[in-house]
C-alpha positions in Angstrom: -32.5 -12.2 -19.3 -33.0 -8.8 -20.0 -29.9 -6.8 -20.0 -29.8 -3.2 -19.5 -28.3 -0.8 -22.0 -25.4 1.1 -20.3 -24.1 4.3 -21.3 -20.3 5.2 -20.1 -20.7 7.8 -17.4 -18.3 10.0 -15.7 -18.9 9.6 -11.8 -18.1 12.4 -9.0 -17.6 12.6 -5.5 -20.1 13.3 -2.9 -18.7 15.8 -0.4 -20.9 17.7 2.0 -24.1 16.6 0.3 -22.6 17.6 -3.1 -21.5 15.8 -6.2 -18.5 17.3 -7.4 -15.1 16.7 -9.3 -11.9 16.1 -8.2 -9.6 19.3 -7.8 -7.1 17.5 -10.2 -9.9 17.5 -13.1 -8.4 13.9 -13.8 -10.5 10.6 -13.8 -9.5 7.1 -13.7 -11.4 4.5 -16.1 -12.8 1.1 -14.9 -12.6 -1.7 -17.2 -15.0 -4.7 -17.7 -12.4 -7.8 -17.3 -14.6 -9.7 -20.0 -14.4 -7.2 -23.0 -12.1 -4.8 -21.6 -14.8 -1.9 -22.5 -14.4 1.1 -20.4 -17.6 0.7 -17.7 -17.1 4.1 -16.6 -14.9 6.8 -15.1 -14.4 8.0 -11.5 -12.6 10.6 -9.9 -8.7 10.6 -9.5 -9.0 12.9 -6.2 -6.4 14.7 -4.6 -5.4 15.5 -0.9 -7.5 18.8 -1.2 -10.5 16.9 -2.1 -9.9 14.5 0.9 -9.6 17.1 3.3 -12.7 18.5 2.3 -14.5 15.4 2.5 -12.9 14.8 6.2 -13.9 18.3 7.4 -17.4 17.6 6.1 -17.7 14.3 8.4 -16.0 16.1 11.2 -18.5 19.1 11.1 -21.3 16.8 10.9 -20.6 14.6 13.8 -22.0 16.3 16.5 -25.3 16.9 15.1 -25.7 13.4 13.7 -25.4 12.0 17.0 -27.5 14.1 18.8 -30.9 12.9 16.4 -30.7 9.6 18.2 -30.4 6.0 17.1 -34.1 5.6 16.2 -34.0 8.4 13.6 -30.6 7.0 12.3 -32.1 3.6 11.6 -34.8 5.1 9.6 -32.3 6.5 7.3 -31.0 3.1 6.6 -34.5 1.6 6.0 -34.8 4.1 3.3 -31.4 3.3 1.7 -32.5 -0.4 1.7 -35.8 0.3 -0.3 -34.0 2.4 -2.6 -31.2 -0.2 -3.2 -33.8 -2.8 -3.5 -35.6 -0.9 -6.4 -31.9 -0.6 -8.1 -31.1 -4.2 -7.3 -31.0 -5.5 -10.8 -29.4 -1.9 -12.6 -26.5 -2.4 -10.1 -26.2 -6.1 -9.8 -25.6 -5.8 -13.9 -22.9 -2.8 -13.2 -21.1 -5.1 -10.8 -20.7 -7.9 -13.3 -19.6 -5.7 -16.2 -17.0 -3.9 -13.6 -15.7 -6.9 -11.8 -16.7 -10.1 -13.5 -18.7 -11.6 -11.2 -21.5 -13.6 -12.6 -24.9 -11.9 -12.6 -26.8 -14.5 -10.2 -23.9 -13.9 -7.9 -24.0 -10.3 -8.2 -27.9 -10.1 -7.7 -27.5 -12.4 -4.4 -24.7 -9.9 -3.2 -26.5 -6.9 -4.0 -29.7 -8.4 -2.0 -27.3 -9.4 0.9 -26.6 -5.4 1.0 -30.2 -4.7 1.5 -30.7 -7.2 4.2 -27.9 -6.0 6.3 -29.0 -2.5 5.7 -32.3 -3.6 7.0 -30.6 -5.7 9.7 -28.7 -2.5 11.3 -31.7 -0.1 10.7 -33.5 -2.3 13.2 -30.4 -1.8 15.4 -31.9 2.0 15.9 -34.5 0.6 18.2 -32.2 -1.8 20.1 -30.4 -1.3 23.4 -27.5 0.9 23.6 -26.5 -0.2 27.2 -26.8 -2.0 30.3 -28.0 -1.3 33.9 -25.3 -2.4 36.3 -25.9 -3.2 40.2 -24.0 -0.4 42.2 -22.6 -1.1 45.7 -24.4 1.8 46.7 -27.9 1.4 46.9 -28.9 4.8 46.6 -27.2 5.0 43.3 -28.2 4.2 39.6 -25.1 2.8 37.4 -25.4 2.0 33.8 -23.7 2.2 30.4 -24.2 3.9 27.4 -22.8 3.4 23.9 -21.3 6.3 22.1 -19.9 7.1 18.5 -16.3 7.4 17.7 -17.0 10.3 15.6 -15.5 10.2 12.0 -15.2 6.8 10.3 -13.0 6.1 7.5 -14.1 2.8 5.3 -12.0 1.7 2.7 -13.3 -1.5 0.7 -12.0 -3.9 -1.9 -13.3 -5.0 -5.1 -14.4 -8.3 -4.7 -17.8 -7.5 -3.0 -18.6 -3.9 -4.0 -21.7 -3.7 -2.7 -22.0 -6.2 0.5 -18.6 -5.3 2.1 -18.8 -1.5 2.2 -22.4 -1.8 3.6 -21.7 -4.1 6.2 -18.9 -1.5 7.8 -20.9 1.9 6.8 -24.3 0.9 8.1 -23.5 0.1 11.3 -21.2 2.9 11.6 -24.0 5.1 10.7 -26.7 3.9 12.7 -24.3 3.9 16.2 -23.8 7.6 15.4 -20.6 8.0 13.3 -20.2 10.2 10.1 -18.2 8.7 7.6 -15.5 8.8 4.8 -15.9 5.8 1.9 -13.0 5.1 -0.3 -13.6 2.2 -2.4 -11.2 0.2 -4.6 -10.9 1.6 -8.0 -11.9 -1.5 -9.7 -15.4 -1.4 -8.0 -15.8 2.2 -8.0 -18.6 2.4 -10.7 -20.8 0.0 -8.7 -19.7 1.8 -5.6 -20.9 4.9 -6.6 -24.4 3.5 -7.5 -24.6 2.3 -4.1 -23.6 5.7 -2.9 -26.5 7.2 -5.0 -28.9 5.1 -3.1 -27.6 6.7 0.2 -27.9 10.1 -1.4 -31.4 9.7 -2.3 -32.1 8.8 1.4 -31.5 12.2 2.1 -28.9 11.8 5.0 -27.9 15.1 6.8 -25.2 17.5 5.2 -21.5 15.9 5.6 -22.6 12.7 7.3 -22.1 10.4 4.5 -19.0 11.2 2.0 -17.8 9.0 -0.9 -14.4 9.9 -2.5 -12.4 7.8 -5.3 -8.8 8.0 -6.3 -5.4 6.2 -5.8 -4.8 4.2 -2.4 -1.4 5.9 -2.4 -3.0 9.2 -2.2 -6.6 8.8 -1.0 -6.2 5.6 0.8 -2.8 7.0 2.6 -4.1 10.4 3.1 -7.3 9.0 4.6 -5.7 6.7 7.0 -3.1 9.4 8.2 -5.7 12.1 8.3 -5.4 14.1 11.7 -9.6 14.4 12.1 -10.0 10.6 11.8 -11.2 8.7 14.8 -11.3 5.5 13.4 -10.5 3.3 10.5 -12.1 0.1 9.0 -10.3 -1.8 6.1 -10.6 -5.0 4.1 -7.7 -5.4 1.7 -3.9 -7.0 1.5 -2.2 -7.6 4.1 0.6 -5.3 3.4 -1.7 -2.4 3.3 -3.3 -3.7 6.4 -0.2 -3.6 8.4 0.7 0.2 7.5 -3.0 0.9 8.4 -2.4 -0.6 11.6 1.0 1.1 12.1 -0.6 4.7 11.6 -3.6 4.2 13.7 -1.8 3.1 16.5 0.4 5.9 16.4 -2.1 8.0 16.6 -4.1 6.1 19.0 -7.4 5.8 16.8 -9.3 2.6 16.2 -8.6 0.4 13.7 -10.3 -2.8 12.3 -8.6 -5.0 9.6 -9.6 -7.9 7.6 -6.5 -9.2 5.3 -7.6 -12.3 3.6 -6.8 -15.9 4.1 -5.4 -19.2 2.8 -8.4 -21.3 4.1 -8.7 -25.2 4.3 -11.0 -28.0 3.6 -10.2 -31.1 5.4 -11.9 -34.2 4.1 -12.0 -36.9 6.2 -12.2 -40.9 5.4 -15.9 -41.1 6.8 -16.9 -38.0 4.8 -19.8 -37.7 2.2 -17.4 -37.2 -0.6 -20.2 -36.1 -3.1 -21.1 -33.3 -0.5 -17.5 -32.5 0.0 -16.7 -32.3 -3.6 -19.5 -29.9 -4.4 -18.7 -27.7 -1.5 -15.0 -27.3 -2.7 -16.1 -26.5 -6.4 -18.4 -23.8 -5.1 -15.9 -22.6 -2.2 -13.0 -22.7 -4.6 -14.1 -21.5 -8.0 -17.4 -19.3 -7.3 -16.5 -15.8 -7.8 -13.5 -17.0 -9.7 -11.9 -17.6 -6.3 -11.9 -14.2 -5.2 -13.3 -14.2 -1.9 -11.2 -14.0 0.9 -13.1 -16.9 2.5 -12.4 -19.1 -0.8 -11.1 -22.6 -0.2 -7.6 -22.7 -1.2 -6.5 -25.8 0.4 -8.3 -29.1 0.6 -6.5 -31.7 2.8 -7.8 -35.2 2.3 -7.2 -38.2 4.2 -5.4 -41.0 2.0 -8.0 -43.4 2.4 -10.3 -41.5 0.3 -8.1 -39.2 -1.8 -8.1 -41.0 -5.1 -11.9 -41.2 -5.0 -12.1 -37.3 -3.8 -9.7 -36.2 -6.8 -11.5 -38.3 -9.4 -14.7 -36.7 -8.4 -13.5 -33.2 -8.0 -11.8 -33.1 -11.4 -14.9 -34.2 -12.9 -16.9 -31.6 -11.6 -14.2 -28.9 -12.2 -14.6 -30.2 -15.8 -18.3 -28.9 -16.2 -17.6 -25.5 -15.3 -18.4 -22.9 -17.8 -16.3 -19.9 -17.7 -17.4 -16.5 -19.8 -18.7 -13.4 -19.7 -21.0 -13.4 -16.5 -23.7 -11.5 -18.2 -24.3 -14.6 -20.6 -26.7 -17.2 -19.7 -24.9 -20.7 -18.6 -21.9 -19.3 -17.6 -20.9 -20.5 -14.2 -17.7 -18.6 -13.6 -16.5 -15.1 -14.7 -13.0 -13.3 -15.5 -10.5 -12.5 -13.2 -11.2 -9.2 -12.1 -8.8 -7.3 -13.8 -5.4 -7.4 -15.6 -3.4 -7.4 -12.2 -5.4 -10.1 -10.7 -5.2 -12.2 -13.9 -1.4 -11.9 -14.1 -1.2 -12.8 -10.4 -3.3 -16.2 -10.9 -1.2 -17.2 -13.9 2.3 -16.6 -12.3 1.0 -18.6 -9.2 -0.1 -21.4 -11.2 3.4 -21.2 -13.0 5.3 -21.1 -9.7 3.4 -24.1 -8.7 4.5 -26.5 -11.5 7.9 -25.0 -11.1 8.0 -25.7 -7.6 7.1 -29.3 -8.6 3.1 -29.5 -7.8 1.2 -31.3 -10.7 -1.3 -29.5 -12.3 -4.1 -32.1 -13.1 -6.9 -29.6 -14.2 -7.3 -26.5 -15.8 -4.9 -23.4 -15.3 -5.4 -22.6 -18.9 -5.7 -19.1 -20.4 -8.4 -19.1 -22.6 -8.1 -17.5 -25.9 -9.8 -17.1 -29.1 -13.1 -15.3 -29.8 -14.6 -13.3 -27.2 -11.9 -14.7 -24.7 -9.4 -12.4 -26.4 -11.2 -9.3 -24.9 -10.9 -10.7 -21.4 -8.9 -12.1 -18.3 -10.1 -15.8 -18.7 -8.5 -18.6 -16.8 -9.7 -22.0 -16.2 -10.3 -23.2 -12.7 -6.8 -25.1 -11.8 -6.5 -28.1 -9.4 -3.2 -29.1 -8.2 -1.9 -32.3 -6.4 1.5 -33.6 -5.0 1.4 -30.3 -3.0 3.5 -29.8 -0.1 2.8 -27.4 2.6 6.1 -25.3 2.1 5.1 -24.5 -1.5 4.0 -20.9 -2.5 0.8 -22.5 -3.9 0.3 -23.6 -0.2 1.1 -20.7 1.7 0.6 -17.4 -0.3 -3.1 -15.9 -0.9 -3.6 -16.3 -4.8 -7.1 -15.1 -4.9 -8.0 -16.9 -8.0 -9.7 -19.8 -9.0 -6.8 -22.4 -7.7 -7.0 -25.3 -5.4 -4.1 -27.1 -3.9 -4.7 -31.1 -3.0 -3.0 -32.2 0.0 -2.8 -35.8 1.1 -3.0 -36.6 5.1 -2.2 -39.9 7.0 -5.1 -38.7 9.4 -7.1 -36.3 11.1 -4.5 -35.0 13.6 -1.8 -34.2 10.6 -4.7 -32.9 8.5 -5.3 -30.3 11.2 -1.9 -29.7 11.8 -1.5 -29.1 8.1 -4.4 -26.8 7.9 -2.8 -24.5 10.7 0.4 -24.7 8.8 0.1 -20.8 7.6 0.3 -17.5 8.8 -3.6 -16.6 7.9 -6.6 -17.8 10.0 -9.7 -16.3 8.6 -11.9 -19.8 7.4 -11.7 -23.3 7.6 -14.2 -26.4 7.0 -14.2 -30.0 7.5 -16.5 -32.9 6.0 -16.8 -35.8 8.5 -19.5 -37.7 9.9 -17.7 -38.5 13.0 -18.9 -36.0 16.0 -15.5 -36.5 17.6 -13.6 -35.6 14.7 -15.6 -32.1 14.2 -15.3 -31.4 17.8 -11.5 -31.9 17.6 -11.4 -29.5 14.7 -13.5 -27.0 16.5 -11.0 -26.9 19.2 -7.8 -27.2 17.2 -8.5 -25.3 14.1 -6.7 -22.0 14.0 -9.5 -19.7 12.4 -12.1 -17.4 13.3 -14.8 -18.7 10.8 -15.3 -22.5 11.5 -17.7 -24.6 9.1 -18.9 -28.3 9.8 -19.8 -30.1 6.3 -20.1 -26.6 4.3 -18.1 -24.6 2.1 -15.2 -22.6 3.8 -16.8 -19.2 1.9 -19.9 -17.5 3.4 -21.0 -16.0 6.5 -24.6 -15.3 7.8 -25.0 -11.4 8.3 -26.1 -11.4 11.7 -23.1 -13.6 13.0 -19.8 -12.2 14.0 -17.1 -12.1 11.0 -13.5 -12.0 11.1 -10.0 -14.2 11.2 -7.2 -14.9 13.5 -3.2 -14.7 12.9 -2.5 -12.6 10.0 -6.1 -12.6 8.8 -7.4 -9.9 11.2 -6.7 -7.2 13.5 -8.7 -9.3 15.9 -12.1 -7.4 16.0 -14.9 -8.8 14.5 -17.6 -7.2 11.8 -21.5 -7.8 11.1 -24.0 -9.1 13.3 -24.0 -7.3 16.8 -20.1 -7.4 17.2 -19.9 -4.5 15.0 -21.0 -2.5 17.9 -17.7 -3.3 19.7 -15.5 -1.7 16.9 -18.1 1.4 16.4 -18.8 2.6 19.5 -17.3 3.4 22.8 -18.5 2.5 26.4 -19.3 5.2 29.0 -20.1 4.2 32.4 -22.5 6.1 34.4 -22.9 6.6 37.8 -25.9 8.9 39.3 -26.7 9.7 42.9 -29.4 12.1 44.3 -28.3 15.4 45.8 
């Protein structure tokens, strides 16, 4: 495996088609969670910088709307090609910055390319419908119109795919954007931004700004020139986004995580279920909003499943994601590491039994990073914190159920409702699960994590604001419908 030699750089904001330093003259370090080395520095932007970015997007929105959907799609095709040319470099940056293994980082970057091409093709698809009028001499149809300036606030766990699945549809449907990435993924985000800059979008259409959530994130949410906000992140921040947006009457879209259950029935393929729980619970160090967090197993197969799950978990290699043979990288930051270790300690204090992992790795290269072995608990009850609170780390809770009905009740016993899966060979069981489970993404005999780019994605309950991302569903959020009635004079 060839690894690129990286230099530590300072990355600027991109505002009104110019790379520019923050007016604060201050920067923020982005730290490699495997080595604690500085990956790069990004701008600690101010309210003044944010105002320039939003003003640029505001002034550009009319001209961008007028060039037409087909022309806008061509810019996305260009960006996709440039991103593809830089795939290896961006993937390595991602691994260095947030710890995801290099194969996973390459897969995510490839997914970003595919998303861009999907929405670039949207430039040549329909943007409305003809509707019969009661007046035989009239023509009536709908037309999609952009919202205007869209704020895009994205997390660190998918620093390529999540931003692209937000701003690609926003752009092709005629909106201008201001993108604020999470600091822990901001260097990777800057490299994605460079691809869009090279694609040559018109002045003010694409704006990229880094900084603290309290200043830039909150300032963007509250900005009077903003027409819509799309956000992925914590529930607490998401609730604040909703309050601010609702108070001003602008559109908002929230994805706020989950506590995703997997049900394993007595007639399941146990080996298949174990493989899926290992992947869904521990890939990306469990740092996915759709990661498998609770595994509810019918008591008839509980012992067999537990034994095979622990056996599989013992084979997981933990280390620097740039190294060959590493299956799971570190937690993405010291803050996330502390959350995971505190949750493991709390689970034990509550009476759950830690049957595998949960150890902080030390010695040698481990001393320079935030490494925890994948943790498996049993004797977990549904009222425990590890069964209710999103940990966002490699922690899986095993819960025993008497039958399918109890398992579904347990699965629904949480404020979240993002994704869920079931392993069964009984068609009646899977149909009951599809009807009764309270989530937005239902998976049968597959891990809870993952969604195809052409399919709607979003949750229920506290996981979402109700709207859907990706696929054709993105059009519903990023546009408004005009109904047009035409009659001859």
